[in-house]
Each structure stands twice: as C-alpha cells, then as structure tokens.
C-alpha positions in Angstrom: 2.6 8.1 24.3 -0.9 9.2 23.3 -1.4 13.0 23.2 -4.1 14.7 25.2 -6.1 16.1 22.3 -8.8 18.6 23.2 -10.0 19.7 19.7 -11.0 17.4 16.9 -11.5 18.7 13.4 -13.2 16.3 10.9 -12.7 17.2 7.2 -14.8 15.8 4.4 -12.7 16.1 1.3 -14.0 16.5 -2.2 -12.5 17.7 -5.5 -13.5 21.4 -5.1 -14.1 21.9 -1.4 -13.4 20.8 2.2 -16.3 20.6 4.6 -15.1 20.7 8.2 -16.6 20.2 11.7 -14.8 21.3 14.9 -15.7 19.3 18.0 -14.6 19.5 21.6 -13.4 16.3 23.2 -16.1 16.5 25.9 -18.9 17.2 23.3 -20.1 20.0 25.6 -19.7 22.9 23.1 -21.8 22.9 19.9 -20.0 21.8 16.7 -18.6 24.5 14.4 -19.1 23.9 10.7 -17.5 25.5 7.7 -16.5 25.1 4.1 -13.1 25.8 2.5 -12.1 25.7 -1.1 -9.7 22.8 -1.9 -7.0 25.2 -3.0 -3.6 26.1 -1.5 -4.5 29.7 -0.7 -7.8 28.9 1.0 -6.3 26.0 2.9 -3.4 28.1 4.1 -5.8 30.8 5.4 -8.0 28.2 7.1 -5.0 26.7 9.0 -3.9 30.2 10.1 -7.4 30.8 11.4 -7.3 27.5 13.4 -3.9 28.4 14.8 -5.2 31.8 15.9 -8.4 30.6 17.5 -7.0 27.6 19.3 -3.3 28.5 19.9 -1.8 25.1 20.9 -1.3 22.8 18.0 -0.5 19.8 20.2 -4.0 19.8 21.5 -5.6 19.6 18.0 -6.1 16.6 15.8 -7.3 16.7 12.2 -9.0 13.7 10.8 -10.0 13.2 7.1 -11.0 10.4 4.7 -8.4 9.0 2.3 -9.6 10.4 -1.1 -6.3 10.0 -2.9 -5.0 13.0 -4.7 -7.8 15.2 -3.5 -6.5 14.9 0.1 -2.9 15.8 -0.8 -3.2 19.7 -0.6 -4.7 19.7 2.9 -2.2 17.1 4.1 0.7 19.1 2.7 -0.4 22.3 4.5 -1.2 20.5 7.8 2.2 18.8 7.8 4.0 22.0 6.9 2.2 23.8 9.7 3.1 21.1 12.2 -0.4 19.9 13.0 -1.2 16.3 13.8 -3.5 14.7 11.2 -5.0 11.2 10.7 -6.0 9.9 7.2 -8.5 7.1 7.6 -10.1 4.8 5.0 -13.6 5.9 4.0 -14.9 2.4 4.5 -13.6 2.3 8.0 -15.4 5.5 8.9 -18.6 4.4 7.1 -18.8 1.1 9.0 -18.1 2.8 12.3 -21.3 5.0 12.0 -23.8 2.2 12.5 -27.2 2.7 11.0 -27.6 6.0 9.3 -30.1 7.7 7.0 -29.3 10.4 4.5 -26.0 11.9 3.7 -24.5 15.4 3.3 -20.9 16.7 3.3 -21.7 18.6 6.6 -22.8 15.4 8.4 -19.9 13.5 6.9 -17.5 16.0 8.4 -19.2 15.6 11.8 -19.0 11.8 11.6 -15.3 12.0 10.8 -14.7 14.2 13.8 -16.7 11.8 16.0 -14.7 8.9 14.6 -11.5 10.5 15.7 -12.7 11.0 19.2 -14.2 7.5 19.7 -11.3 5.7 18.0 -8.5 7.6 19.5 -7.0 4.4 20.9 -6.4 3.2 17.3 -4.8 6.4 16.1 -2.0 6.2 13.6 -0.7 9.7 12.7 -0.2 10.2 9.0 2.7 11.6 7.1 3.1 12.4 3.4 5.6 10.2 1.6 8.7 11.8 0.2 8.8 13.1 -3.4 10.6 9.9 -4.6 7.8 7.7 -3.3 5.1 9.9 -4.9 7.0 10.0 -8.2 7.5 6.2 -8.1 3.8 5.6 -7.5 2.9 7.9 -10.4 5.3 6.2 -12.8 4.0 2.8 -11.8 0.4 4.0 -12.5 1.4 5.2 -15.9 3.2 2.0 -16.7 0.1 0.0 -15.7 -2.2 2.0 -18.0 0.2 1.6 -20.9 0.5 -2.2 -20.4 -3.3 -2.4 -20.3 -3.6 -0.3 -23.5 -1.0 -2.5 -25.3 -3.1 -5.6 -24.3 -6.3 -4.0 -25.6 -4.8 -2.9 -29.0 -3.2 -6.3 -29.4 -6.7 -7.9 -29.6 -7.2 -6.3 -33.0 -4.9 -8.9 -34.6 -7.5 -11.6 -33.7 -9.6 -10.4 -36.5 -7.1 -11.6 -39.1 -8.4 -15.1 -39.5 -12.1 -14.1 -39.6 -12.4 -10.9 -41.7 -11.4 -10.1 -45.3 -7.9 -8.6 -45.7 -9.2 -5.6 -47.6 -11.4 -4.6 -44.7 -8.6 -5.0 -42.2 -5.7 -3.5 -44.1 -6.2 0.1 -42.9 -7.2 -0.8 -39.4 -4.2 -3.0 -38.9 -1.9 -0.3 -40.2 -3.2 2.2 -37.7 -3.2 -0.4 -35.0 0.5 -1.1 -35.6 1.4 2.6 -35.4 -0.4 2.9 -32.1 1.2 -0.2 -30.7 4.6 1.0 -31.7 4.0 4.3 -30.0 2.8 2.6 -26.8 5.7 0.2 -26.7 8.1 3.2 -27.1 6.4 5.0 -24.2 6.5 1.9 -22.1 10.3 1.7 -22.5 10.6 5.4 -21.6 8.5 5.0 -18.5 10.6 1.9 -17.4 13.8 3.9 -18.0 12.5 6.7 -15.7 11.6 4.0 -13.1 15.1 2.5 -13.3 16.7 6.0 -13.0 14.7 6.8 -10.0 15.6 3.5 -8.3 19.3 3.8 -9.1 19.4 7.4 -7.8 17.8 6.5 -4.4 20.2 4.4 -2.3 17.4 2.8 -0.3 15.4 1.9 -3.4 18.5 0.5 -5.1 19.5 -1.7 -2.2 16.0 -3.0 -1.5 15.4 -3.7 -5.2 18.6 -5.9 -5.4 17.6 -7.8 -2.3 14.0 -8.4 -3.4 15.1 -9.6 -6.9 17.2 -12.3 -5.3 13.9 -14.1 -4.4 12.7 -16.5 -7.1 9.5 -15.2 -8.7 10.2 -11.5 -7.9 11.2 -9.5 -10.9 11.7 -5.7 -11.4 8.0 -4.8 -11.6 7.2 -6.8 -8.4 10.1 -5.5 -6.4 9.5 -1.8 -7.3 5.8 -2.2 -6.5 6.6 -3.6 -3.1 8.9 -0.7 -2.4 6.4 1.9 -3.5 3.4 0.5 -1.6 5.3 -0.3 1.6 7.2 3.0 1.5 10.5 1.0 1.6 9.0 -1.5 4.1 8.2 1.2 6.7 4.4 1.2 6.5 3.8 -2.4 7.8 5.2 -3.9 10.9 5.5 -7.4 9.5 4.6 -9.6 6.5 1.3 -10.6 7.9 0.0 -7.0 7.8 1.1 -6.6 4.2 -0.5 -10.0 3.3 -3.7 -8.7 4.7 -3.4 -5.4 2.8 -2.7 -7.4 -0.4 -5.7 -9.7 0.1 -3.9 -13.0 0.4 -4.2 -13.6 4.2 -6.8 -16.2 4.9 -9.5 -15.6 7.5 -11.9 -17.9 9.3 -15.6 -17.5 8.9 -17.6 -19.0 11.7 -20.2 -18.1 14.3 -21.7 -20.1 17.1 -22.4 -23.8 16.4 -24.2 -23.5 13.1 -22.1 -21.3 10.9 -18.9 -22.9 9.7 -17.8 -21.2 6.5 -14.6 -22.1 4.8 -11.5 -20.2 5.6 -10.9 -17.7 2.7 -9.2 -14.4 1.8 -11.1 -11.1 2.1 -12.3 -9.2 -1.0 -11.0 -6.0 0.8 -7.6 -5.9 -0.8 -5.3 -3.9 -3.0 -6.0 -5.6 -6.3 -2.9 -4.2 -8.0 -0.6 -5.9 -5.5 -2.7 -9.1 -5.5 -2.4 -9.4 -9.3 1.3 -8.9 -9.3 1.7 -11.4 -6.5 -0.3 -13.9 -8.5 2.1 -13.6 -11.4 5.1 -13.8 -9.0 3.6 -17.0 -7.5 3.1 -18.6 -11.0 6.8 -17.8 -11.8 8.1 -19.0 -8.5 6.4 -22.4 -8.6 7.9 -22.9 -12.0 11.5 -21.9 -11.4 12.0 -22.3 -7.6 12.6 -26.1 -6.8 11.4 -25.6 -3.2 8.1 -24.0 -4.1 7.6 -26.4 -7.1 8.1 -29.3 -4.7 5.6 -27.7 -2.2 3.1 -27.1 -5.0 3.2 -30.6 -6.4 3.1 -32.1 -2.9 0.0 -30.2 -1.9 -1.8 -31.0 -5.1 -1.1 -34.7 -4.6 -2.6 -34.4 -1.1 -5.8 -33.2 -2.8 -5.5 -29.5 -2.0 -7.2 -26.9 -4.2 -4.9 -25.4 -6.7 -5.8 -21.8 -6.0 -5.4 -22.4 -2.2 -1.9 -23.7 -2.8 -1.0 -20.7 -5.1 -2.3 -18.3 -2.4 0.0 -20.0 0.1 2.9 -19.4 -2.3 1.9 -15.7 -2.5 2.1 -15.5 1.3 5.5 -17.2 1.2 6.8 -14.7 -1.3 5.7 -11.8 1.0 7.3 -13.5 4.0 10.6 -13.9 2.0 10.5 -10.3 0.9 10.2 -9.0 4.5 12.8 -11.4 5.7 15.5 -10.3 3.2 14.8 -6.6 4.0 15.0 -7.2 7.7 18.2 -9.3 7.5 19.6 -6.9 4.8 21.0 -9.9 2.9 20.0 -11.7 -0.3 17.8 -14.7 -0.4 19.5 -18.1 0.0 17.6 -21.1 -1.4 18.4 -23.7 1.3 16.3 -26.4 -0.5 18.7 -26.1 -3.5 21.7 -26.2 -1.3 20.6 -29.4 0.5 19.7 -31.0 -2.9 
C-alpha cells in the first residue's frame, strides 16, 4: 500500500557535496534549499535536523540520483535512520523534465524532488545490498579490469614478426613480468570470489543451479547473482533481458514509420557482453540450441538476431532453474 508522503526531499549527489531541496506535496510552501558535505558526520547531522524539524519519518520521502559509490554514504545513513528513500536513474529524471535550459546543482535537487512527487505511482523504495553483494560486485569489477589489462599487454607479442629482436628483447622481458603478475592477481581474485560464493549458502546454491545450464560458466553465473541480487531485483526474466539490452522492441509510429524491431542501446553492457559469450558457447555445445541456430540460419534469419534469441533463452533458463530450485534438464537430449 502506497504511503501518504507529505514531504519530499530531492538530493543531487556529487563527490564532495549533497545539494538538497525540500518540497511540500501540495507545492504551497516555498522550497527549502541547502548543501551538505558528502561525509558521514555531515550527513548524520543533516538527517538529525530533518527528523527534528518534521518529526514523522513515515511522511517523508527522500529521492536521489543513482551516482554509484557517491550515493552510498547518504543511502547508508537514511537506511540506518529508518527513512524511506528512492534511488532513480539520472537518465530517467533528465527525460522527465521536458525542455529545460541551464543547469545547476540547486535546480537539479528541485527537479529530483518534483520527480518524486509527480512519479509517486511508480515508486520503488530502495535498499542497500548486503555486504556480500557489495564485495562480490567489487571483486567482479577488479577481475574485469585485470582481464582487460592482460588482453592489452598480450598485444605486445604481435610485434615479434615485424620488428628486430634486439629492439624487442627488453620490452618483451618486462612485458612477460607484467603478464605473470597480472595472471597471478587474477587467480587470487578468482579464489576470493570462489571463497565468497562457497561461504554464502544462497550464492553457493544458485551458482550450482546456474552452471547446470549449457553456456553458463562460473563468470556468468556469479555475474547473474551479483547483478540480480540473488534474483530478487527482477520479477521475471523479461525485466532482466530488458536491463541487459537483449529484449527486442518495436519501432513504429502511425502509418509511415515502420522501423525494424531491435534491441535498445540503453543496457548494462557488462552483462550483455557476458551473455554474448554464453550464447556462443551454448550454440556450440547444447544440441537443442545448435539445432535452433542452424534451423533459423537456414530460414534466412540474420545471425546476430538468432544469437540474441539464444541470449534471451539463456536468461529464461536461468530464471526458471532458480524459480524451480532444480538443475536444468536438457529435454532435447533426452528425446534424442
């Protein structure tokens, strides 16, 4: 049941400060503006002032843009104090403003507060993930950076066939030292990820279920768990497919515009990349998806369109095994 909020506080978050705007639900009272340092002590004092001035926490809604780690301190203190807060995509707020000219942190805070009032029917209260989820996301981010670095340093070897050996000798030596260090660090990070998954019963169970699906290996399963918060953030596989940027959308208007159905560029690129690798693996090793892929290509379908359909199938299977709490069974193989 939706709460009867009376006070809306929009917060524009930046690295060093929080600009806020306090608005009444009826817009009758003038807005109150202020600035708070984005530090624990200042945020704590700000929340105490709000509680003192407005008394009833249930009537107050805080709304702020999702700015990643910069939003974490204020979210932590709001949650600890028992206030309701709503973290919204910056793009969502920007597009809701309509035509606007100029930009300041003060006006941004007011726009965020107004967004909360006018979009209250869409409210989805936010909650910080547990420490295990935060640590898992951080470890995955470190792993991704190391993998990219290994790929970048590996390109040095391409010079072997084109440059004199005497010019490359020193460079290749240092390159190998760096690669060895990065590979060692990658193993350490993966050990930490494995340890975290094994020590968390939910992570461990879901990881085993997901890896029973052809095409889903350890990196994919752990990424799914981290970005869905153990499959609690999304109601169904369609929502997650949209988040990952693999859900197709129709583009048409009136009788003259008939664009082709395609995926949106608004997507989580990390998950989309991992899904692409999972789809390539699945079509190679899963008889059912290999048959599906070959059949659609024979019908004249575009290769990338069919691969995208396989990505969606992988997501659907992932949500299915978690919902059923049982490992994937390849019925195509059983029939064959």
